[in-house]
C-alpha positions in Angstrom: -12.2 -43.5 -51.3 -9.5 -40.9 -50.9 -11.4 -38.4 -53.0 -14.5 -38.8 -51.0 -12.6 -38.3 -47.8 -11.0 -35.2 -49.2 -14.4 -33.8 -50.1 -15.7 -34.4 -46.6 -12.6 -32.8 -45.2 -13.2 -29.7 -47.4 -16.9 -29.6 -46.4 -16.0 -29.7 -42.7 -13.3 -27.0 -43.0 -15.7 -24.8 -45.0 -18.3 -25.2 -42.2 -16.1 -24.6 -39.2 -15.5 -28.1 -37.9 -13.1 -30.9 -38.9 -12.9 -34.4 -40.2 -12.1 -36.9 -37.4 -8.3 -37.1 -37.1 -8.6 -40.9 -36.5 -8.1 -42.2 -40.1 -9.5 -45.6 -39.2 -12.8 -44.1 -38.0 -13.1 -42.0 -41.2 -12.3 -45.0 -43.4 -14.9 -47.2 -41.6 -17.6 -44.5 -42.0 -16.8 -43.9 -45.6 -16.9 -47.7 -46.3 -20.4 -47.7 -44.7 -21.5 -44.8 -46.8 -20.3 -46.5 -50.0 -22.0 -49.8 -48.9 -25.3 -47.8 -48.4 -24.8 -46.1 -51.7 -24.4 -49.5 -53.4 -27.4 -51.0 -51.6 -29.8 -48.0 -51.5 -28.5 -45.6 -54.2 -27.6 -42.9 -51.6 -24.8 -42.3 -49.2 -26.9 -42.8 -46.1 -25.1 -42.4 -42.8 -24.1 -45.8 -41.6 -25.1 -44.9 -38.1 -28.8 -44.3 -39.2 -31.4 -47.0 -39.9 -32.6 -46.8 -43.5 -36.4 -47.5 -43.8 -36.6 -47.8 -47.6 -38.9 -44.7 -47.7 -37.0 -42.1 -49.7 -38.9 -39.2 -48.1 -38.3 -40.5 -44.6 -34.7 -41.4 -45.4 -33.7 -38.2 -47.1 -32.4 -36.5 -43.9 -30.1 -39.5 -43.4 -28.0 -38.8 -46.4 -24.5 -37.8 -45.3 -23.9 -35.1 -44.1 -27.2 -35.9 -42.3 -29.7 -33.4 -41.1 -28.6 -33.7 -37.5 -24.8 -33.4 -37.8 -24.6 -29.7 -36.8 -26.8 -30.2 -33.8 -24.7 -33.2 -32.7 -21.5 -31.3 -33.2 -22.7 -28.5 -31.0 -24.1 -30.8 -28.3 -21.5 -33.6 -28.3 -18.4 -32.3 -30.1 -18.9 -34.8 -32.8 -21.6 -36.2 -35.1 -23.2 -39.5 -34.2 -21.0 -41.6 -36.5 -17.9 -39.5 -35.5 -17.0 -38.6 -39.1 -17.0 -34.9 -38.1 -15.6 -33.3 -34.9 -15.4 -29.8 -33.5 
């Protein structure tokens, strides 16, 4: 789990935002990602509903298609993994 968290931290820094400083939130989200990977074969955001249709669900793979828009609008993505 620590390697995954480190990778998301690097991704955030490279793209001008940050990983949530609340370690519990980050661990909860990553656990959800890993559960979805085990269940569906992809790291779908735990805050998104997976339909089972791979084409429809592709944008829900973390980092999801909406995270940048949510960061700009709300200061964090919907699941709060990333913050401004």
